[in-house]
C-alpha positions in Angstrom: 0.0 4.8 -31.0 0.3 1.1 -31.6 2.4 0.7 -28.4 -0.3 2.5 -26.3 -3.1 0.5 -27.8 -1.5 -2.9 -27.4 -0.3 -2.4 -23.8 -3.6 -1.0 -22.6 -5.5 -3.8 -24.2 -3.3 -6.3 -22.3 -3.2 -4.6 -19.0 -6.4 -2.7 -18.2 -9.2 -5.3 -18.6 -7.7 -7.4 -15.8 -7.0 -4.6 -13.3 -10.3 -3.3 -12.0 -10.3 -3.1 -8.2 -13.9 -3.3 -6.8 -12.9 -4.2 -3.3 -10.7 -2.1 -0.9 -8.4 -3.7 1.7 -8.8 -3.8 5.4 -6.1 -2.3 7.6 -5.0 -5.1 10.0 -3.8 -3.8 13.3 -0.6 -5.2 14.9 -0.7 -7.3 18.1 2.5 -6.3 19.9 4.2 -9.2 21.6 6.8 -8.9 24.3 9.1 -11.2 26.1 9.3 -11.1 29.9 12.1 -8.9 31.3 14.9 -10.6 33.2 15.8 -7.2 34.7 13.3 -4.4 34.9 14.3 -1.3 32.8 15.8 1.5 34.9 14.7 4.2 32.5 12.6 4.4 29.2 14.4 2.5 26.4 16.7 0.7 28.9 16.7 -3.1 28.7 14.7 -3.3 25.5 14.7 -6.7 23.9 16.4 -6.8 20.6 14.8 -9.3 18.1 17.0 -10.9 15.4 14.8 -13.5 13.7 11.2 -14.9 14.0 9.3 -17.9 12.7 5.6 -18.7 13.0 3.3 -21.7 12.3 0.6 -23.8 13.8 0.0 -21.4 16.8 3.8 -21.5 17.6 5.9 -18.4 17.5 9.7 -18.9 17.8 11.8 -15.7 18.4 15.5 -15.3 18.4 16.2 -12.4 20.8 18.6 -10.7 23.1 17.7 -9.9 26.7 19.6 -8.2 29.4 20.4 -10.4 32.4 21.8 -7.7 34.7 22.5 -4.0 35.1 26.2 -3.9 35.8 28.3 -4.5 32.7 25.1 -5.0 30.6 25.3 -8.9 30.4 23.2 -10.3 27.7 21.3 -13.5 27.0 20.9 -14.7 23.4 18.3 -17.5 22.9 15.3 -18.8 21.1 12.0 -18.2 22.8 8.6 -19.9 22.4 5.2 -18.2 22.5 1.9 -19.9 21.9 -1.4 -18.6 20.6 -4.2 -18.6 23.2 -8.0 -19.1 22.7 -8.4 -15.4 23.0 -6.0 -14.8 20.1 -3.2 -13.4 22.3 0.3 -14.9 22.4 1.6 -16.1 25.7 5.2 -16.8 26.7 5.9 -20.5 26.9 9.6 -20.4 27.8 13.0 -21.0 26.2 13.4 -23.3 23.2 15.5 -26.3 24.3 19.3 -26.1 24.0 19.0 -23.1 21.6 21.0 -20.4 23.2 24.4 -18.9 22.7 26.4 -16.5 20.7 26.4 -18.5 17.5 22.7 -18.5 16.5 22.0 -17.3 13.0 18.3 -17.8 12.6 15.2 -20.0 13.1 12.6 -21.8 11.0 9.4 -23.7 11.9 6.7 -25.6 10.0 4.3 -27.9 11.7 6.2 -30.3 14.0 9.7 -29.5 12.6 11.9 -26.6 13.6 15.5 -25.6 12.7 17.9 -23.4 14.6 20.8 -22.3 12.4 24.1 -22.0 14.2 27.5 -21.0 12.9 28.5 -24.7 13.0 25.4 -26.3 11.6 21.6 -26.5 11.4 20.0 -28.1 14.4 16.8 -30.0 13.5 14.1 -30.3 16.2 11.0 -32.4 16.2 7.8 -31.8 18.3 6.1 -34.6 20.1 3.5 -34.7 22.9 6.0 -33.4 25.5 7.5 -30.6 23.4 10.5 -29.9 21.2 13.4 -32.4 21.1 16.7 -32.1 19.2 16.8 -34.7 16.4 20.1 -34.1 14.7 22.6 -31.5 13.6 23.3 -31.0 9.9 26.8 -29.7 9.2 26.9 -26.1 7.9 29.0 -27.1 4.9 32.5 -27.6 3.5 35.4 -25.4 2.6 33.8 -24.1 -0.6 30.2 -23.6 0.5 27.9 -23.2 3.4 24.5 -24.8 3.9 21.4 -22.7 5.0 17.9 -24.1 5.7 15.8 -22.7 3.0 12.3 -24.1 3.6 10.4 -26.7 5.6 7.4 -28.1 3.7 5.2 -31.2 4.4 7.8 -32.8 6.7 10.7 -32.2 4.3 13.6 -29.8 4.8 15.3 -28.0 2.0 18.7 -26.4 2.1 20.3 -23.9 -0.3 24.0 -23.8 -0.7 25.9 -20.5 -0.7 29.5 -19.7 -1.6 31.7 -18.2 1.2 32.7 -15.3 -1.0 31.2 -13.4 -3.9 31.1 -13.4 -6.8 31.0 -17.2 -7.0 28.7 -20.0 -8.3 26.1 -21.6 -6.1 25.7 -25.4 -6.0 22.3 -26.9 -6.3 19.5 -26.9 -3.6 19.2 -30.0 -1.4 16.2 -32.1 -0.3 16.5 -33.7 3.1 14.1 -36.4 4.4 13.9 -38.6 7.4 14.8 -42.1 6.2 14.8 -45.1 8.5 14.8 -42.7 11.5 17.6 -40.4 10.4 17.7 -37.2 8.4 19.7 -37.4 5.2 20.0 -35.7 1.8 17.9 -37.6 -0.8 18.0 -35.3 -3.8 19.3 -32.1 -5.4 17.2 -29.4 -7.2 18.4 -27.5 -10.2 22.0 -27.1 -11.3 24.8 -24.8 -10.4 23.9 -21.1 -10.7 26.3 -18.2 -11.2 23.8 -15.3 -11.3 21.5 -13.5 -8.9 18.5 -15.7 -8.2 15.4 -16.3 -6.1 13.4 -19.5 -5.4 10.6 -21.0 -3.4 9.3 -24.5 -2.7 5.7 -25.5 -2.0 3.6 -28.6 -2.5 6.5 -30.7 -4.0 7.3 -28.0 -6.6 10.3 -25.7 -6.9 10.1 -22.3 -8.7 13.4 -20.7 -9.7 14.1 -17.3 -11.3 17.5 -15.8 -12.0 18.8 -12.4 -13.1 22.2 -11.9 -14.7 24.8 -9.9 -12.7 24.9 -7.5 -15.7 21.6 -6.4 -17.1 23.1 -6.3 -20.6 22.1 -9.9 -21.1 18.6 -11.3 -21.7 17.1 -12.8 -18.5 17.1 -16.6 -18.6 13.7 -18.3 -18.4 12.1 -19.0 -15.0 11.7 -22.7 -14.3 9.5 -25.0 -12.2 10.8 -28.4 -11.0 8.8 -31.2 -9.5 9.8 -33.9 -7.0 10.0 -37.2 -8.9 11.2 -39.3 -5.9 14.6 -39.6 -7.6 17.9 -38.1 -6.8 17.3 -35.0 -8.9 14.1 -33.1 -9.3 12.6 -32.9 -12.9 12.1 -29.6 -14.7 8.4 -29.4 -15.7 7.9 -25.8 -16.8 9.8 -23.1 -18.6 8.7 -19.5 -18.5 10.6 -17.3 -21.0 11.3 -13.8 -19.8 9.1 -11.1 -21.3 10.3 -9.3 -24.4 12.9 -6.6 -23.7 11.7 -3.2 -22.7 14.6 -1.2 -24.1 16.9 0.0 -22.6 16.0 -2.6 -20.0 16.4 -6.3 -20.8 14.8 -7.9 -17.7 11.2 -7.6 -16.7 11.1 -10.6 -14.3 12.1 -9.7 -10.8 14.5 -11.9 -8.9 11.8 -13.3 -6.6 9.2 -16.0 -7.1 6.7 -18.0 -5.1 4.0 -20.6 -5.7 1.1 -22.2 -3.9 -1.4 -24.8 -5.1 -2.1 -24.2 -8.8 -0.7 -20.7 -9.0 2.8 -19.3 -9.3 3.8 -15.7 -9.1 7.0 -14.0 -10.3 8.1 -10.6 -9.2 6.9 -8.0 -11.6 3.3 -9.3 -11.5 3.6 -12.4 -13.7 0.9 -15.0 -12.7 1.0 -18.6 -14.0 -1.5 -21.4 -13.5 -1.2 -25.1 -13.6 -4.1 -26.3 -15.8 -3.5 -30.0 -15.2 -5.5 -31.8 -12.6 -2.5 -34.1 -12.1 0.9 -33.4 -13.4 2.1 -30.0 -14.7 0.7 -27.8 -17.5 1.7 -24.3 -16.5 0.7 -21.3 -18.6 0.8 -17.6 -18.3 -2.6 -16.3 -16.9 -2.4 -12.6 -16.4 -0.3 -9.7 -15.3 -1.0 -8.6 -11.8 -0.6 -4.9 -11.0 -0.8 -3.6 -7.4 -3.1 -0.6 -7.0 -0.2 1.3 -5.5 2.3 0.2 -8.2 2.9 3.7 -9.5 4.3 4.6 -6.0 7.6 2.8 -6.9 7.0 0.0 -4.5 10.2 -2.0 -3.7 9.9 -5.5 -2.2 13.1 -5.3 -0.2 14.6 -8.2 1.7 14.6 -11.9 1.0 11.0 -12.3 2.0 9.5 -9.5 0.0 7.3 -11.9 -2.0 5.6 -15.0 -0.5 2.6 -17.1 -1.5 1.1 -19.3 1.3 -2.3 -20.9 1.4 -4.7 -18.7 -0.6 -2.7 -15.5 0.0 -0.1 -13.5 -1.8 2.1 -11.3 0.4 4.0 -8.5 -1.2 6.3 -6.2 0.8 6.7 -2.6 -0.2 6.7 1.0 0.8 4.0 2.7 2.7 3.2 6.2 1.4 -0.1 7.4 2.6 0.8 7.3 6.3 4.4 8.2 5.8 5.1 11.8 6.7 8.8 12.3 5.7 11.2 14.2 7.8 11.7 17.9 6.9 15.4 17.4 7.3 16.8 16.3 3.9 19.8 14.6 5.7 17.5 12.2 7.5 16.7 9.2 5.3 13.4 7.6 6.2 11.5 4.7 4.8 8.3 2.9 5.9 7.9 -0.6 4.5 4.8 -2.6 5.0 3.1 -5.8 3.7 0.1 -5.9 1.3 -2.0 -9.0 1.3 -3.8 -10.3 -1.8 -6.2 -13.3 -2.0 -6.6 -15.6 -5.0 -10.1 -15.7 -6.5 -11.9 -18.1 -8.9 -10.6 -16.2 -12.0 -7.0 -16.9 -11.1 -6.3 -13.3 -10.2 -5.7 -11.6 -6.8 -8.1 -9.4 -4.9 -6.5 -6.6 -2.8 -7.5 -8.0 0.7 -5.5 -6.4 3.5 -2.6 -4.1 4.5 -0.6 -4.6 7.6 -0.7 -1.6 9.9 2.7 -1.2 11.5 3.8 1.5 13.9 7.2 1.7 12.1 9.2 0.3 9.2 8.9 -3.5 9.0 12.5 -4.8 8.6 11.8 -8.5 8.6 8.6 -10.6 8.3 7.5 -14.2 7.8 4.2 -16.0 7.3 2.7 -19.2 8.6 2.2 -22.1 6.2 -1.5 -21.5 5.8 -1.1 -17.8 5.3 -3.2 -17.0 8.4 -0.5 -15.3 10.4 2.4 -12.9 9.8 5.1 -12.3 12.3 7.2 -9.2 11.9 10.2 -7.3 13.4 10.5 -3.5 13.4 12.6 -0.7 15.0 11.0 2.1 17.0 11.4 4.7 14.2 11.6 4.8 10.4 15.1 6.2 10.1 16.9 3.0 9.4 19.5 2.8 12.2 17.9 1.5 15.4 17.8 -2.2 16.3 14.6 -4.2 16.0 12.9 -3.8 19.3 9.3 -4.4 18.3 7.8 -7.8 17.7 4.3 -7.9 15.9 1.9 -10.7 15.0 -0.9 -10.1 12.5 -3.8 -12.4 12.0 -5.4 -12.5 8.6 -9.2 -12.9 8.9 -11.1 -15.4 6.9 -13.7 -12.9 5.7 -14.1 -9.2 5.6 -17.1 -6.9 5.3 -16.5 -3.3 4.3 -19.5 -1.0 3.8 -19.9 0.4 0.3 -18.8 3.9 -0.5 -21.5 6.5 -0.2 -21.8 10.2 -1.1 -24.1 13.1 -0.5 -23.9 16.2 -2.8 -27.3 17.6 -1.5 -28.7 17.9 -5.0 -31.9 16.4 -3.6 -32.5 19.7 -2.0 -32.5 18.3 1.6 -30.3 16.8 4.3 -32.6 13.9 5.2 -29.6 11.6 5.8 -28.1 13.9 8.4 -29.0 14.2 12.1 -28.1 17.7 13.4 -26.9 18.0 16.9 -26.6 21.7 17.2 -26.4 24.7 14.8 -28.6 25.9 12.0 -28.6 23.6 9.0 -30.3 24.0 5.7 -29.6 23.2 2.0 -28.9 26.2 -0.2 -27.7 27.0 -3.7 -24.0 27.9 -3.9 -22.6 28.5 -7.4 -23.2 25.4 -9.6 -24.1 23.2 -6.6 -26.4 22.8 -3.6 -24.6 22.7 -0.3 -25.4 22.1 3.3 -25.1 25.4 5.2 -24.5 25.8 8.9 -25.3 29.4 9.7 -24.7 29.7 13.4 -21.6 31.3 14.9 -22.6 30.8 18.5 -21.3 27.7 20.3 -21.1 24.1 19.0 -22.6 22.8 15.7 -22.6 19.4 14.2 -24.5 17.0 11.9 -24.0 13.2 11.7 -24.8 10.2 9.5 -26.4 8.2 12.2 -27.4 5.4 9.9 -23.7 4.6 9.4 -22.5 3.0 12.6 -19.2 1.6 11.4 -15.9 0.5 12.9 -13.3 1.5 10.2 -14.5 4.6 8.5 -13.5 7.7 6.6 -15.2 10.9 5.7 -14.1 13.3 3.0 -15.9 16.6 2.2 -15.6 20.1 0.8 -15.7 22.5 3.8 -16.0 26.2 3.3 -16.0 28.5 6.4 -18.2 31.5 5.8 -17.8 33.4 9.1 -15.8 33.1 12.4 -16.8 34.5 15.8 -14.1 35.9 17.9 -10.3 35.5 17.5 -9.6 32.2 19.4 -11.0 28.7 19.7 -13.1 28.7 16.6 -12.9 25.9 14.1 -14.6 23.7 11.5 -13.9 20.0 11.0 -14.8 16.4 10.5 -15.9 13.6 13.0 -15.5 9.8 13.1 -16.7 7.1 15.4 -19.3 9.3 17.2 -21.5 7.4 19.6 -22.9 10.4 21.5 -22.1 14.0 22.3 -19.3 13.0 24.7 -17.4 10.3 22.6 -15.8 10.7 19.1 -12.7 11.5 17.2 -12.5 14.8 15.4 -10.1 17.0 13.4 -10.3 20.8 13.7 -9.1 23.4 11.3 -8.4 26.6 13.2 -7.5 30.0 11.9 -4.9 31.0 11.0 -3.4 27.6 10.1 -3.6 25.0 12.8 -4.8 21.4 12.3 -5.6 19.5 15.5 -6.6 15.8 15.7 -8.4 15.1 18.9 -10.4 12.5 20.9 -13.4 13.3 23.0 -14.0 10.5 25.5 -16.5 10.8 28.3 -16.4 14.5 27.8 -12.6 14.9 28.2 -10.5 16.2 25.3 -7.2 14.5 24.4 -5.0 16.1 21.7 -3.6 13.3 19.5 -1.6 15.5 17.2 -1.2 19.0 15.8 0.3 20.4 12.6 0.9 23.9 11.3 -0.5 24.1 7.8 1.1 26.2 5.0 -2.5 26.8 3.9 -4.3 29.6 5.7 -7.9 28.9 6.9 -9.9 32.0 5.9 -13.6 32.6 5.4 -14.9 32.1 1.9 -12.3 29.6 0.8 -13.1 26.0 -0.1 -11.0 23.1 1.5 -11.1 19.4 0.5 -10.5 17.6 3.8 -10.5 14.0 4.9 -10.4 12.1 8.2 -9.8 8.3 8.4 -10.2 6.1 11.4 -9.2 2.5 10.6 -8.2 0.2 13.5 -6.1 2.3 15.8 -4.7 4.4 12.8 -6.1 7.9 12.3 -5.1 10.2 9.4 -5.9 13.7 8.3 -5.7 14.9 4.6 -6.1 18.3 3.1 -6.4 18.7 -0.7 -5.4 15.0 -1.1 -2.2 15.3 0.9 -1.7 13.5 4.2 -0.7 16.0 6.9 -1.3 14.4 10.3 -1.4 10.8 11.7 -1.9 9.3 15.1 -2.6 6.0 16.8 -5.4 5.5 19.4 -7.7 2.6 20.1 -10.0 4.1 22.8 -13.1 4.4 20.5 -14.0 1.5 18.3 -17.2 2.5 16.3 -19.7 5.2 15.7 -21.0 7.7 13.1 -19.1 10.0 10.7 -20.1 13.7 10.5 -19.2 17.3 10.4 -18.8 19.8 13.2 -17.7 23.3 14.2 -17.4 25.7 17.0 -18.3 29.4 16.7 -17.9 29.0 12.9 -20.5 29.2 10.1 -19.6 26.9 7.3 -20.8 25.1 4.2 -20.4 21.4 3.3 -20.7 19.6 0.0 -19.7 16.5 -1.9 -19.4 14.3 1.2 -17.9 10.8 0.6 -17.9 8.2 3.3 -16.3 4.7 3.1 -15.6 1.8 5.4 -11.8 1.8 5.1 -8.8 3.8 4.1 -8.4 5.4 0.7 -6.3 3.6 -1.9 -3.5 5.9 -3.0 -2.7 5.3 -6.7 -0.2 8.1 -7.4 1.6 10.7 -5.3 4.0 13.1 -7.0 4.4 15.8 -4.5 8.1 16.6 -5.2 7.7 17.7 -8.8 7.1 14.5 -10.7 10.8 13.7 -11.0 10.3 10.2 -12.3 9.4 9.6 -15.9 5.6 8.9 -16.2 6.3 6.1 -18.7 8.2 4.3 -15.9 4.9 3.7 -14.2 2.3 3.6 -17.0 1.9 3.9 -20.7 2.9 7.1 -22.5 2.7 8.7 -25.9 4.4 12.0 -26.6 7.6 13.6 -25.5 7.5 13.4 -21.7 10.6 14.4 -19.8 11.7 15.9 -16.5 12.1 19.7 -16.7 13.5 22.2 -14.3 12.9 25.9 -14.3 13.2 28.9 -12.0 11.2 28.1 -8.9 10.6 24.4 -9.4 10.5 21.3 -11.5 7.8 19.4 -13.4 7.1 16.7 -15.9 6.9 18.4 -19.3 5.3 17.2 -22.5 7.1 19.1 -25.2 5.6 17.9 -28.5 3.1 20.6 -29.6 2.1 18.9 -32.8 0.2 15.8 -31.4 -2.3 14.5 -28.9 0.0 13.3 -26.1 -1.2 11.0 -23.3 0.1 9.3 -20.2 -2.1 6.7 -18.6 -1.5 4.9 -15.3 -1.2 1.2 -14.8 -4.2 0.6 -12.6 -7.9 1.2 -13.0 -10.5 1.7 -10.3 -14.1 2.8 -10.2 -14.5 5.8 -7.9 -11.4 8.0 -8.3 -9.9 11.4 -7.8 -7.1 12.8 -9.9 -5.5 16.2 -9.5 -2.4 18.0 -10.7 -0.9 21.4 -10.8 -0.5 22.2 -14.4 0.1 25.0 -16.9 0.2 25.3 -20.7 3.7 26.5 -21.5 3.0 27.3 -25.2 0.4 26.5 -27.9 1.7 25.0 -31.1 -0.7 26.0 -33.8 -2.8 28.9 -34.9 -5.7 26.7 -35.8 -7.8 24.5 -33.6 -8.0 24.9 -29.9 -4.9 23.4 -28.1 -5.3 22.4 -24.4 -3.8 20.6 -21.4 -5.7 18.5 -18.9 -6.3 15.3 -16.8 -8.2 12.1 -17.4 -10.2 9.6 -15.3 -12.0 6.3 -15.9 -9.7 5.4 -18.8 -11.1 2.1 -20.0 -8.9 2.2 -23.1 -7.6 4.9 -25.4 -11.0 5.5 -26.9 -13.1 5.6 -23.8 -12.6 8.0 -20.9 -13.5 11.2 -19.1 -11.3 14.3 -19.2 -11.1 17.9 -18.0 -9.1 20.4 -20.0 -7.9 24.0 -20.1 -8.3 25.3 -23.6 -6.5 28.2 -25.3 -9.9 29.7 -26.3 -10.5 30.5 -22.6 -12.6 27.6 -21.5 -12.6 24.9 -18.8 -14.2 21.9 -20.5 -15.4 18.5 -19.4 -15.5 15.9 -22.1 -15.8 12.2 -22.6 -14.4 10.1 -25.3 -16.9 7.3 -26.2 -15.8 4.8 -28.8 -13.3 7.4 -30.1 -16.0 10.1 -30.5 -15.6 13.4 -28.5 -18.7 14.4 -26.6 -18.8 17.8 -24.8 -20.4 17.5 -21.3 -19.8 21.1 -20.0 -18.0 24.3 -20.7 -17.1 27.2 -18.4 -15.5 30.4 -19.7 -12.4 31.7 -17.8 -9.0 33.1 -18.7 -6.4 30.6 -19.9 -2.9 32.1 -20.4 0.3 30.3 -21.4 2.7 30.2 -18.4 -0.1 30.5 -15.7 -0.3 27.6 -13.2 -3.7 26.1 -12.1 -4.8 23.4 -9.8 -7.1 21.0 -11.7 -9.0 18.2 -9.9 -11.3 15.7 -11.6 -13.6 13.5 -9.3 -15.7 10.6 -10.6 -17.8 9.1 -7.8 -20.5 6.7 -9.2 -22.0 8.6 -12.2 -21.3 12.0 -10.7 -18.4 14.0 -12.3 -17.0 17.1 -10.7 -14.3 19.4 -11.9 -12.5 21.8 -9.5 -10.2 24.6 -10.7 -8.0 26.3 -8.0 -10.1 24.7 -5.3 -13.5 25.9 -6.6 -16.2 23.6 -8.0 -16.7 24.7 -11.6 -18.5 21.8 -13.3 -20.9 19.2 -11.9 -22.7 16.7 -14.1 -24.2 13.2 -13.9 -23.6 10.7 -16.7 -24.6 7.1 -16.6 -22.8 6.1 -19.8 -19.2 6.7 -18.7 -16.9 3.7 -18.1 -17.5 2.0 -14.8 -13.8 1.8 -14.1 -10.5 2.9 -15.6 -7.1 4.3 -15.2 -6.2 8.0 -14.7 -3.8 10.2 -16.8 -2.4 13.4 -18.2 -3.2 14.8 -21.6 -2.1 17.6 -24.0 -3.4 18.5 -27.4 -1.0 20.5 -29.7 0.4 22.1 -26.6 3.6 22.1 -24.5 2.4 21.4 -20.9 4.0 21.2 -17.5 2.6 18.9 -14.7 3.5 18.7 -11.1 2.1 17.5 -7.7 -0.1 14.9 -9.3 -2.3 12.8 -6.9 -4.6 10.0 -7.7 -6.6 7.9 -5.3 -9.8 5.9 -4.7 -11.7 7.7 -1.9 
């Protein structure tokens, strides 16, 4: 228990996420064609490298110059930002073409084009870019690569021509008496994997041994002392070993201003007004950290200006191929902004069409340029060029809900149908009783751009055998303009746009879930930027891109279908996915959180699960991240009960402030579904429902905590609903057992 207590005490207090990120759309930028394509896909530009700063976008690309023989032009191109925020083509970069280009860098009035024979340095004056000099690529035992341009200074790293080999120091180059020359070295020779960054006259360096059997060396910060070798000014010992792993620092690091960030979430602050007094501040955990994010690439971690950019996998809008032989991955960039408490707020997520293979930022962190293929399968060339602009401010409406317990639907404006609030089981619901023609009701006080709506929908009667449906609506401005998703018997989901009265189908999906009268479905529709997504029971099932409609009201709708609505949650952005284990929870929970008990992957006839096998204790797994509003669900079963006394159980937890304060829903051997809270270590019973509980029987258990409202669903049906103003305001989520062996699979956690 001591391990669980100490790590939760360190991690959780700093990790509450009050804000949600905006989804920034991509501006697609294209070079002019030299030869018009003869057919779709013919003549596409292939992009190799990109650099951006000060309204200048430099792109290394290949263009086709003719049809016969497919002759190609390889060159650096210039695009400039216009007053309307678009990027206009400004022509070829001077003397920067040819087969030997390797890459491009830009910062302010200095640019570098790397060739196989050297690094060409360009300077910008009133008439444009001019070649200043060429720095030789290196000698017989090393090659020189431009690493960073910062405040008019150029930094090179040296690489060895073959591996494994030791790397000489980094180099500082300045313009002295009108000519560029090396003036200093940074750090010593390194013979391990390493990462580094330079900013504001400081250099951060982190290394990782080739073999992880050695303790990771300390990370270091060097400062420019105007001498021939930079001075080490800070030393960060690597964290204590987490056996069997010896290294917790990642191999990347970056710094900006008074903050430094090392891969793995380690944040350091310089407390000195002048000079260097660096100290560990906090451990930053991304909300999606449990999704096994991987930075990937040399630019997977960058701090520029007030922003921290972290590359990683996109999960919520990634619908994997059903062909197991097709390897797919969708990488994106998440943007965090430093706040006054020296931590980072989740600020934005870049919305790419496809997997981002390469990206870079401007010096002030305002712009991101990225290259991507036209699919997520990892083998096509980079034919898409994107620019993202990070806004200075964001305004996202607060999350709202309506569970109709007031007994009315005063917030809703019916358009057609017969709406009334009635009692259904343990809850009041909004009932639409008509099966003739259209029906709909909308939250007309919420005229938002980005928006999502999530609700329990239960069809009660269908009229006829075709073209009947129930569904959700976003961005409705009038009866002729909105997005909507329809759920049509027997099992078709259709995402559509109605514009000026004309229907456009954006996507369809055949659901394994049958849509039948009397069954409850938890469904969600998001419209953020041009991205639209449909979820059912917490699982993304359909995505599409469309920018035709920009704002409007969320709502519910149907055609020739009577239905009931309950527990409607609306928000001004996408959900934050915290955990998604749809393939049987094959990763150990304690790889992504804090665990106590005997948790291990288990396979059995018909599937696999995460099993907690110690039936003599209270076992717990808690996630890394805490949020306020949250939904946690899992398919679970008690495998066996370990004692003839007491009342063993299995369950899920939410709002875990620490090991003594949280809310949890459990299935008990005595035949009860119970909702409890732990307050300062004291168990308090909030509600009980009697039902059969049998060892070996699977159930779907979902726990929702929205504001002070707590709801428990078992096998899709709302069983418990209470309001409690004394529960923690935020917390982690988790899995629990008490004196029972339990199996858990298909766990999902998110902030709606």
